C-alpha positions as CSV (number, residue, x, y, z in Angstrom):
1,X,3.2,-5.7,6.6
2,X,2.9,-2.8,8.4
3,X,1.9,-2.5,12.0
4,X,-1.4,-1.9,11.7
5,X,-2.0,0.3,15.1
6,X,1.3,2.9,13.9
7,X,2.2,2.8,10.3
8,X,1.1,2.7,7.0
9,X,2.2,0.7,3.6
10,X,2.7,3.6,0.5
11,X,3.0,1.9,-3.1
12,X,2.0,1.9,-6.7
13,X,-0.3,0.3,-8.7
14,X,-1.2,0.3,-12.6
15,X,-2.5,-1.1,-15.2
16,X,0.2,-1.0,-17.2
17,X,-1.6,1.1,-19.9
18,X,-1.3,1.1,-23.5
19,X,-3.3,4.2,-24.6
20,X,-2.8,6.7,-27.5
21,X,-0.8,9.4,-25.9
22,X,-2.9,12.3,-25.7
23,X,-1.0,15.0,-27.0
24,X,1.4,12.8,-30.1
25,X,-1.3,9.9,-30.7
26,X,1.5,7.6,-30.4
27,X,1.2,4.7,-29.2
28,X,3.8,2.4,-26.9
29,X,4.0,-1.6,-27.5
30,X,2.9,-4.0,-25.2
31,X,6.5,-5.1,-25.0
32,X,7.6,-1.4,-24.3
33,X,5.4,-0.9,-21.4
34,X,6.4,-4.5,-20.0
35,X,9.8,-3.3,-19.6
36,X,8.9,0.4,-18.6
37,X,7.2,-1.8,-15.7
38,X,10.2,-3.3,-14.9
39,X,12.1,-0.3,-14.1
40,X,9.4,1.4,-12.3
41,X,9.4,-1.8,-9.9
42,X,12.9,-1.7,-9.2
43,X,12.8,2.3,-8.7
44,X,9.8,1.9,-6.3
45,X,12.2,-0.7,-4.1
46,X,15.2,1.3,-4.1
47,X,13.6,4.8,-3.0
48,X,12.0,2.6,-0.1
49,X,7.9,1.7,-1.4
50,X,6.3,-0.8,0.8
51,X,4.2,-2.5,-2.5
52,X,4.0,-2.4,-6.3
53,X,1.1,-4.1,-7.5
54,X,-0.4,-4.9,-11.4
55,X,-3.6,-5.3,-12.3
56,X,-4.7,-8.0,-14.9
57,X,-6.7,-6.9,-18.0
58,X,-7.4,-8.8,-21.2
59,X,-7.7,-5.3,-23.7
60,X,-5.5,-3.3,-26.1
61,X,-5.1,-0.8,-24.5
62,X,-3.7,-2.7,-21.6
63,X,-0.7,-5.0,-21.1
64,X,-1.4,-6.5,-17.7
65,X,-2.4,-9.9,-18.7
66,X,-0.1,-11.9,-16.5
67,X,0.4,-9.6,-13.4
68,X,2.4,-12.8,-12.0
69,X,4.6,-12.9,-14.9
70,X,5.5,-9.2,-14.6
71,X,6.6,-9.3,-11.4
72,X,8.6,-12.3,-11.1
73,X,11.0,-11.0,-13.8
74,X,11.5,-8.6,-11.2
75,X,11.0,-10.5,-8.1
76,X,14.9,-11.4,-8.1
77,X,16.3,-7.5,-9.1
78,X,14.3,-6.3,-5.8
79,X,15.1,-6.6,-2.1
80,X,12.1,-5.9,0.1
81,X,8.9,-4.4,-1.6
82,X,6.0,-6.6,-2.0
83,X,4.4,-7.8,-5.2
84,X,0.6,-8.0,-5.6
85,X,-1.9,-8.0,-8.5
86,X,-4.2,-6.1,-8.5
87,X,-6.0,-8.0,-9.5
88,X,-6.4,-10.9,-10.5
89,X,-9.6,-11.8,-12.4
90,X,-10.3,-15.4,-10.1
91,X,-13.9,-15.4,-11.2
92,X,-12.4,-16.6,-15.0
93,X,-9.4,-18.2,-13.6
94,X,-8.0,-21.5,-12.3
95,X,-7.8,-20.8,-8.3
96,X,-5.1,-24.0,-8.6
97,X,-2.9,-21.9,-11.5
98,X,-3.5,-18.7,-9.7
99,X,-2.0,-20.5,-6.6
100,X,1.0,-22.0,-8.2
101,X,1.8,-19.0,-10.3
102,X,1.4,-17.0,-7.0
103,X,3.7,-19.5,-4.4
104,X,6.3,-19.6,-7.5
105,X,6.8,-15.6,-7.3
106,X,6.8,-16.2,-3.3
107,X,9.6,-18.6,-3.8
108,X,11.4,-16.4,-6.4
109,X,10.9,-13.2,-4.3
110,X,11.3,-15.1,-1.1
111,X,8.2,-14.4,0.8
112,X,7.3,-10.9,-0.9
113,X,4.0,-12.2,-3.0
114,X,0.2,-11.5,-2.3
115,X,-3.0,-12.1,-4.4
116,X,-5.4,-8.9,-4.5
117,X,-9.0,-11.5,-5.4
118,X,-11.6,-9.5,-7.3
119,X,-14.4,-9.9,-10.1
120,X,-12.1,-7.2,-11.9
121,X,-13.3,-3.9,-13.3
122,X,-13.8,-4.5,-17.1
123,X,-15.5,-8.5,-18.1
124,X,-13.0,-9.1,-21.2
125,X,-11.6,-12.0,-19.3
126,X,-15.3,-13.7,-19.2
127,X,-15.8,-14.8,-23.3
128,X,-12.1,-15.1,-23.3
129,X,-11.8,-18.2,-21.2
130,X,-15.1,-19.4,-22.0
131,X,-17.4,-18.0,-18.7
132,X,-20.5,-16.8,-18.8
133,X,-21.6,-13.6,-17.0
134,X,-25.3,-15.4,-15.7
135,X,-22.5,-17.1,-13.4
136,X,-21.0,-13.6,-12.2
137,X,-20.9,-13.7,-8.6
138,X,-21.0,-18.0,-8.1
139,X,-17.8,-18.0,-9.8
140,X,-16.5,-15.7,-7.6
141,X,-17.5,-17.2,-4.5
142,X,-16.9,-20.8,-5.5
143,X,-13.2,-19.8,-7.0
144,X,-12.3,-18.3,-3.8
145,X,-13.4,-21.0,-2.0
146,X,-11.3,-23.5,-3.5
147,X,-8.2,-20.9,-3.7
148,X,-8.2,-20.5,0.3
149,X,-8.4,-24.0,0.5
150,X,-5.5,-24.6,-1.7
151,X,-3.6,-22.0,0.0
152,X,-4.7,-23.5,3.2
153,X,-4.1,-27.1,2.9
154,X,-1.4,-29.1,0.2
155,X,-3.6,-32.0,-0.3
156,X,-7.2,-30.8,-1.7
157,X,-10.8,-32.3,-1.5
158,X,-13.1,-30.1,-3.1
159,X,-16.3,-29.9,-5.2
160,X,-18.1,-26.9,-7.4
161,X,-20.3,-26.0,-9.7
162,X,-17.8,-24.5,-12.3
163,X,-14.5,-26.4,-12.3
164,X,-13.9,-30.4,-12.3
165,X,-13.7,-31.9,-8.6
166,X,-10.3,-32.6,-6.9
167,X,-10.0,-35.6,-4.9
168,X,-6.9,-35.7,-2.3
169,X,-4.2,-33.7,-4.7
170,X,-1.4,-31.5,-3.9
171,X,-0.8,-28.0,-5.1
172,X,2.8,-26.9,-5.6
173,X,4.9,-25.4,-5.2
174,X,4.3,-24.5,-1.3
175,X,3.8,-20.5,-0.6
176,X,7.0,-18.8,1.7
177,X,4.3,-17.4,3.4
178,X,2.6,-19.3,5.5
179,X,-1.0,-18.6,4.6
180,X,0.1,-16.7,1.4
181,X,-1.7,-13.5,1.7
182,X,-4.7,-13.4,-0.5
183,X,-6.8,-9.8,0.1
184,X,-10.0,-9.1,-1.3
185,X,-10.6,-5.9,-4.0
186,X,-14.1,-4.2,-3.8
187,X,-15.4,-1.2,-5.6
188,X,-17.6,-0.7,-2.7
189,X,-20.0,-3.2,-2.3
190,X,-21.7,-4.2,1.2
191,X,-21.4,-7.5,-0.1
192,X,-17.7,-7.7,-0.5
193,X,-17.1,-5.9,2.3
194,X,-19.1,-8.2,4.3
195,X,-17.2,-11.1,2.9
196,X,-14.2,-10.0,3.6
197,X,-14.6,-9.8,6.9
198,X,-16.6,-13.1,7.6
199,X,-13.4,-14.7,5.9
200,X,-10.9,-12.5,8.3
201,X,-9.6,-11.4,4.7
202,X,-7.9,-8.0,4.5
203,X,-9.7,-5.4,2.1
204,X,-8.8,-2.9,-0.8
205,X,-11.1,-0.9,-2.0
206,X,-10.9,0.9,-5.1
207,X,-11.8,5.0,-4.3
208,X,-12.0,6.2,-7.9
209,X,-14.6,8.8,-7.2
210,X,-16.6,11.0,-4.6
211,X,-15.4,11.3,-1.4
212,X,-12.9,8.7,0.0
213,X,-14.6,9.5,3.7
214,X,-17.8,8.4,2.3
215,X,-16.3,4.6,2.4
216,X,-16.5,4.7,6.4
217,X,-19.7,2.8,6.6
218,X,-18.2,0.1,4.4
219,X,-15.3,-0.2,6.7
220,X,-18.0,-0.6,9.7
221,X,-19.3,-3.1,7.8
222,X,-16.2,-4.8,7.2
223,X,-15.1,-4.8,10.9
224,X,-18.8,-5.8,12.3
225,X,-18.6,-8.4,10.3
226,X,-14.6,-9.5,11.3
227,X,-16.0,-9.4,14.4
228,X,-19.3,-11.4,14.4
229,X,-17.2,-14.4,12.5
230,X,-14.6,-14.2,15.7
231,X,-11.6,-12.0,13.7
232,X,-9.8,-9.5,15.9
233,X,-10.8,-6.3,13.5
234,X,-7.8,-4.1,14.6
235,X,-5.7,-7.2,13.3
236,X,-7.1,-6.9,10.2
237,X,-5.6,-4.5,6.9
238,X,-7.3,-2.5,5.4
239,X,-6.1,-0.8,1.7
240,X,-7.3,1.5,-0.6
241,X,-6.7,2.1,-4.6
242,X,-7.3,5.5,-5.9
243,X,-5.8,7.7,-8.9
244,X,-3.0,10.0,-8.9
245,X,0.2,11.7,-9.3
246,X,3.1,13.3,-7.5
247,X,4.8,16.3,-9.0
248,X,7.6,18.7,-7.8
249,X,4.4,21.7,-7.7
250,X,0.7,21.2,-6.9
251,X,0.0,22.8,-10.3
252,X,2.7,20.9,-12.6
253,X,1.6,17.9,-11.3
254,X,-2.5,18.6,-12.3
255,X,-1.1,19.9,-15.9
256,X,0.8,16.8,-16.7
257,X,-1.5,14.3,-15.2
258,X,-4.7,15.6,-16.7
259,X,-4.7,15.0,-20.6
260,X,-4.1,11.4,-19.8
261,X,-6.4,11.1,-17.5
262,X,-9.2,13.0,-19.5
263,X,-8.5,11.1,-22.6
264,X,-9.2,7.6,-20.4
265,X,-11.5,8.7,-18.5
266,X,-13.6,9.5,-21.4
267,X,-12.8,6.0,-22.9
268,X,-14.4,4.7,-20.2
269,X,-17.1,6.6,-19.9
270,X,-18.4,5.9,-23.4
271,X,-18.3,2.2,-22.8
272,X,-19.9,2.6,-19.6
273,X,-22.4,4.6,-20.8
274,X,-21.7,7.7,-18.7
275,X,-20.8,10.0,-21.0
276,X,-17.9,11.8,-22.6
277,X,-17.8,14.8,-19.8
278,X,-14.6,14.6,-17.8
279,X,-12.8,17.7,-18.0
280,X,-10.8,20.1,-16.2
281,X,-13.2,21.1,-14.0
282,X,-14.7,17.9,-12.7
283,X,-10.9,17.3,-12.5
284,X,-9.9,19.8,-10.5
285,X,-13.0,19.3,-7.9
286,X,-11.5,15.4,-7.7
287,X,-8.2,16.8,-6.4
288,X,-9.3,18.8,-3.8
289,X,-8.7,17.8,-0.2
290,X,-11.4,15.9,-0.4
291,X,-11.4,14.3,-3.5
292,X,-10.6,11.2,-4.3
293,X,-7.8,12.2,-7.1
294,X,-4.2,12.5,-5.2
295,X,-2.7,14.8,-7.5
296,X,0.0,17.2,-6.1
297,X,3.0,18.5,-4.7
298,X,4.8,16.0,-2.2
299,X,3.2,17.4,1.0
300,X,-0.1,18.5,-0.6
301,X,-0.5,14.0,-1.5
302,X,1.1,13.5,2.0
303,X,-1.6,15.2,4.0
304,X,-4.4,14.1,1.5
305,X,-2.9,10.2,2.3
306,X,-3.2,11.3,6.7
307,X,-6.8,12.4,6.3
308,X,-7.5,8.9,4.3
309,X,-6.1,7.4,7.1
310,X,-7.7,9.2,9.9
311,X,-11.4,9.4,8.0
312,X,-10.6,5.0,6.8
313,X,-8.2,3.7,9.3
314,X,-6.3,2.6,6.2
315,X,-3.2,0.6,6.9
316,X,-2.1,0.5,3.1
317,X,-2.2,3.2,0.3
318,X,-1.9,2.5,-3.6
319,X,-1.7,5.4,-5.7
320,X,-2.5,4.7,-9.2
321,X,0.1,5.7,-11.7
322,X,-1.3,6.6,-14.3
323,X,-4.5,6.5,-15.7
324,X,-3.7,7.1,-19.1
325,X,-0.3,6.6,-20.5
326,X,2.4,9.3,-19.8
327,X,5.9,9.7,-20.7
328,X,7.9,7.0,-18.9
329,X,10.2,9.3,-17.0
330,X,7.5,11.3,-15.8
331,X,6.1,8.3,-14.1
332,X,9.0,7.3,-12.7
333,X,9.8,10.8,-11.4
334,X,6.2,10.4,-9.4
335,X,7.2,7.3,-7.9
336,X,11.0,8.7,-7.1
337,X,8.8,11.5,-5.3
338,X,6.6,9.2,-4.0
339,X,8.9,7.2,-2.5
340,X,11.6,9.6,-0.9
341,X,9.2,13.0,0.0
342,X,5.4,11.6,0.2
343,X,6.0,8.6,2.4
344,X,8.4,9.8,4.9
345,X,6.3,12.9,5.7
346,X,3.1,10.4,6.3
347,X,5.4,8.2,8.1
348,X,7.3,10.9,10.8
349,X,3.5,12.7,10.8
350,X,2.1,9.2,12.2
351,X,4.9,8.3,14.6
352,X,5.0,12.0,15.9
353,X,0.8,11.4,16.6
354,X,1.4,8.3,17.9
355,X,3.9,9.8,20.6
356,X,1.5,12.1,22.0
357,X,-0.9,9.4,22.8
């Protein structure tokens, strides 16, 4: 991971979208989107990005039901990029199988796997795997406890309320990294920030609306909880995940990214009762310097990441490309620009700032 005091990791996150093209109406197959993802990860590694994350979803408009499988497909084709879920919906999964999948990925990649554990932003996995939403919170707490027990000890003895007990059984293969990194993913709840800090785990905040600076109180809660639990908050990693796109110019980036973003945000808005009123005005306001959309030319996106670093002290930044389906060559170009243009600007400025201290 990055040097927490002086550097920042920059990478890509995706849900492997297979939504209709907003212009043509065409829908690519899940198989094509999965193959595109392999090309994206290989490119991200080649252009020097630090991490690539795939979110787990169980619905027709996403292909990422098995992040570890997709990441394993490129583990031997890449050299240094870290490979993570973004997120693993731990509440509806079996922590034993989650650990085994990612420890296997860790072995294939020689120590580059990570787990981002969360409740998930969608709930389709709960009925699919036979879980009740009535147990939404306790499922996550219980399964996180088991996952952390597995990663800390080869032999596990554990008992909970929603999974059969384990008595002195081994879980294999063991990860190359000791321990296998587990991050807590949060949409912005104080409870999640306090839990992560208390456990001494790194945290990822999904910032997809409003002003990122408003998450500063949650960062403070996270660090305070860590300190109270005996962890050094200066040694803990803080990441953010935000939608965005990098283009040759800011105008080009906005024009390319808006149609698919509008289409998907209106779908989600309809499902969640927000309404279907995501328009260009909303979009343009969000990509302003203090907004949550990281859309623009390399210099502008770098400026926004540096502001995020200043306001929240982040050590890792995920650019979520794309929100709805976009042409593969456009996504590839955005990844290339993020690695070859944006990341060097951010790192050089951080090095310059650190040298002045």
